[in-house]
C-alpha positions as CSV (number, residue, x, y, z in Angstrom):
1,M,0.0,0.0,0.0
2,F,1.4,3.4,-1.0
3,R,2.0,5.8,1.8
4,Q,3.4,9.3,2.3
5,S,3.9,11.5,5.3
6,S,5.1,15.0,5.7
7,E,6.3,16.8,8.9
8,E,8.2,19.9,9.7
9,L,10.8,20.3,12.4
10,T,11.8,23.7,13.9
11,V,15.4,23.5,15.0
12,G,17.0,26.1,17.3
13,T,20.7,26.7,16.6
14,R,23.3,28.3,18.8
15,G,25.0,29.9,15.9
16,R,27.6,28.5,13.5
17,G,27.9,24.8,14.0
18,F,26.2,21.4,13.7
19,T,23.0,20.1,15.2
20,E,22.4,16.4,14.8
21,L,18.9,15.5,13.6
22,T,19.2,11.8,13.1
23,S,17.0,10.7,16.0
24,E,14.2,13.2,15.2
25,I,14.1,12.2,11.6
26,S,14.2,8.5,12.5
27,S,11.1,9.1,14.6
28,I,9.4,10.8,11.7
29,V,10.2,7.8,9.4
30,D,8.9,5.4,12.1
31,R,5.6,7.3,12.5
32,S,5.1,7.4,8.7
33,G,4.6,3.6,8.6
34,V,6.7,3.4,5.4
35,K,8.6,0.1,5.2
36,A,10.3,0.6,1.8
37,G,10.8,4.0,0.2
38,V,12.7,7.2,0.6
39,A,12.9,10.0,3.1
40,T,13.6,13.4,1.7
41,I,14.8,16.1,4.1
42,H,14.9,19.8,3.1
43,V,16.1,22.9,5.1
44,Q,14.0,25.9,4.1
45,H,16.8,28.5,4.3
46,T,19.7,29.9,2.2
47,S,22.2,30.2,5.0
48,A,22.1,26.7,6.5
49,S,22.5,23.3,5.0
50,L,22.0,19.6,5.6
51,L,24.9,17.1,5.7
52,I,25.2,13.4,6.2
53,Q,28.5,13.0,8.0
54,E,30.4,10.9,10.6
55,N,28.8,11.0,14.0
56,A,31.5,9.3,16.0
57,D,34.4,11.8,16.1
58,P,33.4,15.4,16.6
59,E,36.8,16.5,15.1
60,V,35.4,15.7,11.7
61,R,32.9,18.5,12.1
62,S,35.5,20.8,13.6
63,D,37.8,20.1,10.6
64,L,34.9,20.9,8.2
65,E,34.3,24.2,10.0
66,R,37.9,25.1,9.7
67,I,38.2,24.4,6.0
68,F,35.0,26.3,5.2
69,S,36.4,29.3,7.2
70,R,39.2,29.3,4.7
71,L,37.0,28.9,1.7
72,A,34.4,31.6,2.7
73,P,35.9,33.8,5.4
74,D,33.7,36.2,7.3
75,G,34.3,39.8,6.3
76,D,36.2,39.0,3.1
77,P,36.2,42.3,1.0
78,I,35.3,40.3,-2.1
79,F,31.7,40.1,-0.8
80,R,29.3,42.9,-1.6
81,H,26.2,41.3,-0.1
82,T,26.7,42.2,3.6
83,Y,23.2,43.4,4.4
84,E,23.0,41.3,7.5
85,G,26.6,41.5,8.6
86,D,30.1,40.1,7.8
87,D,28.8,36.5,8.0
88,D,25.9,37.0,5.5
89,M,27.5,36.2,2.2
90,P,29.9,33.6,3.5
91,A,26.8,31.7,4.9
92,H,25.3,31.7,1.4
93,V,28.5,30.4,-0.1
94,R,28.7,27.6,2.5
95,T,25.2,26.6,1.6
96,A,25.9,26.7,-2.1
97,L,28.9,24.4,-1.6
98,T,26.9,21.9,0.5
99,A,23.2,20.9,0.1
100,V,19.7,22.0,1.3
101,N,18.2,18.6,0.4
102,V,19.2,15.0,1.2
103,S,17.4,11.8,0.3
104,I,17.8,8.6,2.2
105,P,16.5,5.2,1.2
106,V,14.1,3.5,3.7
107,R,14.3,-0.3,4.1
108,G,12.6,-2.3,6.7
109,G,11.0,0.8,8.1
110,R,14.4,2.4,8.9
111,M,16.7,4.8,7.1
112,T,19.6,3.0,5.5
113,L,22.3,5.2,7.1
114,G,25.8,3.7,7.5
115,T,27.2,2.8,10.9
116,W,29.0,6.1,11.4
117,Q,26.6,8.4,9.5
118,G,24.4,11.0,11.1
119,I,22.1,13.7,9.7
120,Y,23.1,17.3,10.6
121,L,21.8,20.8,10.2
122,W,24.8,23.0,9.6
123,E,24.2,26.5,10.7
124,H,26.3,28.9,8.7
125,R,25.4,32.2,10.5
126,T,27.3,33.2,13.6
127,H,24.1,34.0,15.6
128,A,21.4,31.7,16.8
129,H,18.5,31.0,14.5
130,R,15.3,28.9,14.3
131,R,15.5,26.8,11.2
132,R,12.6,24.9,9.5
133,V,13.3,21.5,8.2
134,A,10.7,19.6,6.1
135,V,10.7,15.8,6.1
136,H,8.7,13.9,3.4
137,V,8.6,10.1,3.6
138,L,7.2,8.2,0.5
139,G,6.9,4.5,-0.2
140,E,5.1,1.3,0.8
C-alpha cells in the first residue's frame, strides 16, 4: 500500500555549527509507517544546509568548519552582499557548496544510514536562528 507522510521540524541553533537531527528524523520515518521507500529532508533557508557526516568523532565536524572558514571567510572584502553582517554572504557560499536537500532510502522501516553516519543541520550564520526542516517520507 502506497503511503506518504510530511512533517516539519523547527530547529534552534546556537550559531555557526552542527546540530544532529538523526533521531528526530528517524522518529518521523517510524511514524510514517513506510517500510520501503525514501525520506527526503529539506532545510528551508539559504544560510544553513544539511549534511550526512560521521557522527563518531566530533573532530570531523570541527575540521569541516575550519576548511570552510578558509573557503568563505567572514568579512572578506570580495563580498558585496553584507546586508545582515560580515557572515551574511559567507553563509550563502557555504550553503551553495553543500546541500539543502538529502534523500535517504528507507528499508525495513528504517533509514539506511551507515554505521557512522548522522544527519546534521549545519548553521552557517554566527548568531542563533530557528530553522525549518521539512521531512517527506514516501513509499510502501
